[in-house]
C-alpha positions as CSV (number, residue, x, y, z in Angstrom):
1,M,18.6,6.4,-48.9
2,I,16.6,7.9,-46.0
3,S,18.4,11.7,-45.5
4,K,19.5,12.9,-42.0
5,T,16.9,14.9,-41.8
6,H,14.4,12.1,-42.2
7,F,16.4,10.1,-39.9
8,Y,16.5,12.5,-36.9
9,S,12.9,13.5,-37.2
10,F,12.0,10.1,-36.9
11,L,14.5,9.2,-33.9
12,F,12.8,12.0,-32.4
13,A,8.8,10.5,-33.3
14,F,10.3,7.5,-31.9
15,G,11.4,8.9,-28.3
16,I,8.7,10.5,-27.9
17,S,6.3,7.7,-28.5
18,L,8.7,5.5,-25.9
19,S,8.2,8.0,-23.1
20,G,4.6,8.2,-23.8
21,C,4.4,4.4,-23.0
22,K,6.1,5.2,-19.7
23,D,4.3,7.8,-18.6
24,E,1.1,6.1,-19.2
25,K,-0.1,4.7,-15.5
26,K,-0.1,1.2,-15.2
27,L,-3.7,-0.5,-14.3
28,D,-3.6,-2.4,-11.2
29,S,-4.9,-6.3,-11.7
30,P,-6.3,-8.4,-9.1
31,S,-2.5,-9.9,-8.0
32,Q,-0.2,-6.7,-8.2
33,G,-1.0,-2.7,-8.0
34,Q,-2.0,-0.2,-4.7
35,I,-5.3,1.5,-4.4
36,T,-6.9,3.4,-1.7
37,V,-9.3,1.6,0.9
38,A,-11.5,3.8,2.8
39,A,-13.6,2.7,5.5
40,D,-15.7,3.3,8.5
41,E,-13.9,3.2,11.4
42,S,-15.9,0.5,13.1
43,Y,-14.6,-1.6,10.9
44,Q,-11.1,-0.7,11.4
45,P,-10.2,-4.5,12.8
46,L,-11.7,-6.3,9.6
47,T,-10.2,-3.7,7.2
48,E,-6.6,-4.1,8.8
49,E,-7.1,-8.1,8.7
50,I,-8.5,-8.8,5.5
51,T,-6.2,-6.4,3.4
52,R,-3.3,-7.9,5.6
53,T,-4.0,-11.2,4.6
54,Y,-4.4,-10.6,0.8
55,Q,-1.1,-8.3,0.8
56,L,0.6,-12.0,2.2
57,L,-1.1,-13.8,-0.5
58,Y,-0.1,-11.7,-3.0
59,P,3.0,-9.7,-2.4
60,R,3.2,-7.3,-5.0
61,T,-0.3,-5.6,-4.1
62,K,-0.4,-2.9,-1.3
63,F,-3.6,-0.9,0.1
64,D,-3.9,2.7,2.0
65,L,-6.1,2.5,4.5
66,V,-8.0,5.1,4.9
67,F,-10.7,5.5,8.4
68,K,-13.0,7.8,8.4
69,P,-16.9,7.5,9.6
70,E,-19.2,5.7,7.1
71,R,-20.1,9.3,5.0
72,E,-17.1,10.6,5.0
73,A,-15.9,7.2,3.8
74,I,-18.0,7.0,1.0
75,R,-17.5,10.3,-0.1
76,L,-13.6,9.4,-0.7
77,M,-14.8,6.9,-2.9
78,L,-17.4,9.0,-5.1
79,E,-14.7,11.9,-5.5
80,D,-12.3,8.9,-6.5
81,K,-9.6,9.3,-3.8
82,A,-10.6,5.9,-2.8
83,R,-11.1,3.0,-4.7
84,I,-13.6,1.2,-2.8
85,C,-15.0,1.4,1.0
86,I,-15.9,-0.9,3.6
87,V,-19.4,0.0,5.0
88,S,-22.7,-0.9,6.6
89,R,-25.2,0.1,3.7
90,K,-25.6,0.5,0.0
91,L,-25.7,4.3,-2.2
92,S,-28.4,6.3,-1.5
93,A,-30.2,7.4,-5.0
94,N,-28.2,10.9,-4.4
95,E,-24.9,9.2,-3.7
96,Q,-25.5,6.6,-6.7
97,R,-26.1,9.8,-8.8
98,G,-22.3,11.0,-8.2
99,L,-21.2,8.2,-9.8
100,D,-24.0,8.4,-13.0
101,Q,-22.5,11.8,-14.0
102,H,-19.4,10.3,-14.9
103,K,-20.7,7.5,-16.2
104,I,-19.2,4.7,-13.5
105,V,-21.6,1.7,-12.6
106,G,-20.2,1.0,-9.8
107,S,-20.5,-1.9,-7.3
108,A,-22.1,-3.0,-3.9
109,T,-21.3,-6.4,-2.7
110,R,-22.3,-7.9,0.9
111,I,-19.4,-9.9,2.4
112,A,-20.8,-10.3,6.2
113,T,-23.4,-10.1,8.8
114,D,-21.7,-8.1,12.0
115,G,-23.9,-5.8,14.7
116,V,-23.7,-3.2,16.8
117,A,-22.6,-4.3,20.1
118,L,-24.0,-2.6,23.4
119,I,-21.4,-2.8,26.0
120,I,-21.4,-1.3,29.8
121,S,-18.6,-1.1,32.7
122,K,-18.0,-4.1,34.8
123,Q,-19.4,-2.2,37.5
124,N,-23.0,-2.6,36.0
125,T,-24.6,-6.0,36.6
126,D,-27.1,-5.3,34.5
127,S,-26.6,-6.8,31.5
128,L,-29.9,-7.9,29.7
129,M,-32.4,-5.3,27.7
130,T,-35.1,-5.8,25.6
131,M,-35.5,-4.0,22.4
132,R,-38.3,-2.1,24.1
133,E,-36.1,-0.8,26.5
134,L,-33.7,-0.1,24.1
135,Q,-36.2,1.9,21.8
136,G,-37.4,4.1,25.3
137,L,-33.5,4.8,25.5
138,F,-33.5,6.8,22.2
139,T,-37.4,8.4,22.9
140,K,-36.4,9.7,25.8
141,Q,-39.4,7.6,27.8
142,I,-36.3,6.0,29.7
143,T,-33.2,8.0,31.0
144,Q,-32.8,6.7,34.5
145,W,-31.1,3.3,35.5
146,G,-33.5,2.7,37.7
147,Q,-36.1,2.6,35.3
148,L,-34.2,-0.6,33.7
149,K,-34.8,-4.0,35.3
150,G,-32.5,-5.7,37.5
151,S,-30.5,-2.2,37.5
152,N,-27.7,-1.8,40.7
153,L,-27.1,1.5,39.5
154,S,-29.1,4.8,39.4
155,G,-28.7,8.1,37.7
156,A,-29.0,9.4,34.5
157,I,-28.0,7.1,31.6
158,T,-25.1,8.2,28.9
159,L,-25.2,6.9,25.4
160,V,-22.0,6.8,23.9
161,F,-20.9,6.5,20.3
162,D,-17.6,6.7,18.4
163,N,-18.8,9.7,16.0
164,P,-21.7,11.8,15.2
165,N,-21.6,10.6,11.5
166,S,-20.8,7.2,12.5
167,S,-22.2,3.9,11.2
168,N,-23.0,2.8,14.6
169,L,-25.4,6.0,15.8
170,D,-27.3,5.8,11.8
171,Y,-28.0,2.5,12.3
172,V,-29.9,2.7,15.8
173,L,-31.4,5.8,14.8
174,T,-33.1,4.0,11.7
175,K,-33.9,1.2,13.7
176,F,-36.4,3.3,15.6
177,G,-37.2,6.1,13.6
178,V,-35.5,8.7,15.2
179,K,-34.7,11.8,13.3
180,R,-33.9,14.1,16.6
181,L,-30.9,14.0,19.0
182,D,-32.7,16.8,21.0
183,G,-32.7,16.2,24.8
184,L,-30.9,12.7,24.3
185,R,-28.0,12.7,26.6
186,I,-25.7,11.5,24.0
187,T,-21.9,11.8,23.8
188,T,-19.0,11.0,21.3
189,A,-15.4,9.6,22.2
190,K,-13.7,9.8,18.6
191,S,-13.7,6.2,17.7
192,N,-14.9,2.6,18.6
193,K,-12.0,2.2,21.1
194,G,-12.7,5.8,22.6
195,V,-16.2,4.8,23.3
196,I,-14.6,1.2,24.8
197,D,-12.5,3.7,27.3
198,Y,-15.5,5.7,28.3
199,V,-17.5,2.8,29.5
200,R,-14.7,1.5,31.4
201,Q,-14.5,4.6,33.2
202,H,-18.0,5.4,33.5
203,P,-20.4,2.9,35.2
204,D,-23.6,5.2,34.1
205,A,-22.5,4.6,30.1
206,I,-23.6,2.6,27.7
207,G,-21.7,2.1,24.6
208,F,-22.4,1.4,21.1
209,I,-19.4,0.0,19.1
210,G,-18.9,-2.5,15.6
211,V,-18.9,-5.8,17.1
212,N,-15.9,-6.8,15.1
213,W,-13.8,-4.6,17.8
214,I,-14.5,-7.3,20.1
215,S,-15.0,-10.1,17.9
216,D,-11.8,-12.0,17.7
217,G,-11.4,-14.6,20.1
218,D,-8.0,-15.4,19.0
219,G,-7.2,-12.1,18.7
220,P,-4.7,-10.1,21.4
221,V,-6.4,-7.2,20.9
222,S,-9.6,-8.1,20.8
223,A,-9.0,-10.0,23.9
224,E,-7.4,-6.8,25.3
225,L,-10.7,-4.5,24.3
226,S,-12.7,-6.9,26.1
227,K,-11.6,-6.7,29.5
228,N,-13.4,-4.9,32.5
229,I,-16.5,-4.5,30.1
230,R,-20.1,-6.2,29.7
231,V,-21.5,-7.1,26.3
232,V,-25.1,-6.5,26.9
233,G,-27.9,-9.3,25.8
234,L,-30.9,-7.9,23.7
235,S,-33.9,-10.1,23.5
236,E,-36.8,-9.1,20.9
237,K,-39.5,-10.6,23.6
238,E,-41.3,-7.6,25.3
239,N,-41.3,-10.2,28.5
240,P,-38.7,-12.6,28.4
241,S,-38.7,-15.5,30.4
242,S,-35.3,-16.6,31.1
243,R,-31.7,-15.6,30.0
244,A,-32.2,-18.5,27.1
245,D,-34.5,-15.2,25.4
246,Y,-31.7,-12.9,25.5
247,F,-28.9,-12.8,22.8
248,Q,-25.1,-11.1,22.1
249,P,-23.7,-10.1,19.2
250,F,-21.6,-13.1,18.4
251,Q,-21.3,-15.0,15.4
252,Q,-23.9,-17.5,15.9
253,A,-26.4,-15.3,16.9
254,L,-25.3,-13.4,13.8
255,G,-26.0,-16.5,10.9
256,L,-29.1,-17.3,12.9
257,K,-30.2,-14.1,12.9
258,D,-31.2,-13.6,16.6
259,Y,-29.5,-10.7,17.7
260,P,-31.9,-7.7,16.9
261,L,-29.1,-5.0,16.0
262,R,-27.2,-7.2,13.3
263,R,-26.1,-5.1,9.7
264,D,-25.0,-6.2,6.7
265,V,-21.2,-5.2,5.8
266,Y,-20.7,-3.9,1.7
267,I,-17.7,-3.2,-0.3
268,L,-18.9,-0.3,-2.3
269,S,-16.7,0.1,-5.4
270,R,-16.2,2.6,-8.0
271,E,-13.5,0.2,-10.1
272,A,-14.0,-0.1,-14.2
273,H,-11.6,-2.7,-14.7
274,P,-10.8,-5.9,-13.3
275,G,-8.4,-4.7,-10.6
276,L,-6.9,-4.9,-7.3
277,G,-10.4,-3.6,-5.9
278,G,-12.4,-6.8,-7.1
279,G,-9.9,-9.3,-6.5
280,L,-10.4,-8.3,-2.6
281,T,-14.1,-8.6,-3.2
282,N,-13.9,-12.0,-4.9
283,Y,-11.5,-13.6,-2.4
284,L,-13.8,-12.1,0.6
285,I,-17.0,-14.1,-0.8
286,R,-14.8,-17.4,-1.8
287,D,-13.6,-20.4,0.6
288,A,-10.6,-18.7,1.6
289,G,-12.0,-15.1,2.5
290,S,-15.0,-16.3,4.0
291,L,-13.2,-18.3,6.6
292,L,-10.8,-15.1,7.4
293,I,-14.2,-13.4,8.0
294,E,-15.3,-16.6,10.3
295,K,-12.1,-16.2,11.8
296,L,-13.0,-12.9,12.6
297,G,-16.3,-13.8,14.7
298,L,-18.5,-12.1,11.8
299,W,-20.9,-14.3,9.4
300,P,-19.5,-14.3,5.9
301,Q,-21.8,-13.9,3.1
302,V,-21.2,-17.3,1.8
303,P,-20.4,-19.5,5.0
304,Y,-17.7,-21.9,4.4
305,N,-18.9,-25.8,3.6
306,R,-17.7,-28.0,6.3
307,E,-19.6,-30.5,5.0
308,V,-18.3,-34.1,5.8
309,R,-19.0,-37.3,4.0
310,F,-18.8,-41.0,5.6
311,K,-18.0,-43.9,3.0
């Protein structure tokens, strides 16, 4: 027979065991749970739409979204304040060491191709530019509108970006090998939407935004943001002979690699188990997810197969 002392000791130990099980954090899975997603603000429309759609498919999931300049979004992921981040590049060697120190392998999955769009005011009729001219803006060889062919404006050119640490600015500077901003007429507008608003009000400005802000042709937000601005067509030819030599940053030109300022979109993850971050990533590189990315006006990493067979 068990003594009262042993019986109560058993109940106490059993109670502690149950309590420990309750306190243990339950891991998320691809179909349920809650995680934080950090994203470069250039990808805000994309991030909001893909997470919203995933939550509709799996109602027991929830994504807490944080939008920051790219370097800060990556930092949040490295510091375990976000499970995944949506950005335009892979981790640098130094950033990867931050994960290595915690023995986290991490992953980088390319989900789409997008582009940095150049926008100008409707009052500005010159919506074509060569890459040589664009480079001249960042090497200070071109500073005035009158130096551009076909320009109907005069005066100094203002370059407008969303944030000093944004992927848009980093990408353009890297593209042209520019390391110093000294002497450049650059201003920042705090957000991609801010860039659009600034360009509407300042005909002397050229704005640089993530194309997904204006690429969803069916979206009311994209339609509203696209009002009273022009999207610049770019040509890699030094002496284009016709408008056919210029390309805007929209889907076909991104997919066919005609638009010069195209870039990849990545999901970077620190996930160490088959969780919600992996679920979202896998969805986006499969048929259904690729259709969603395509609908948003970007080029999916795995284009949906539209092959039709005739008998």
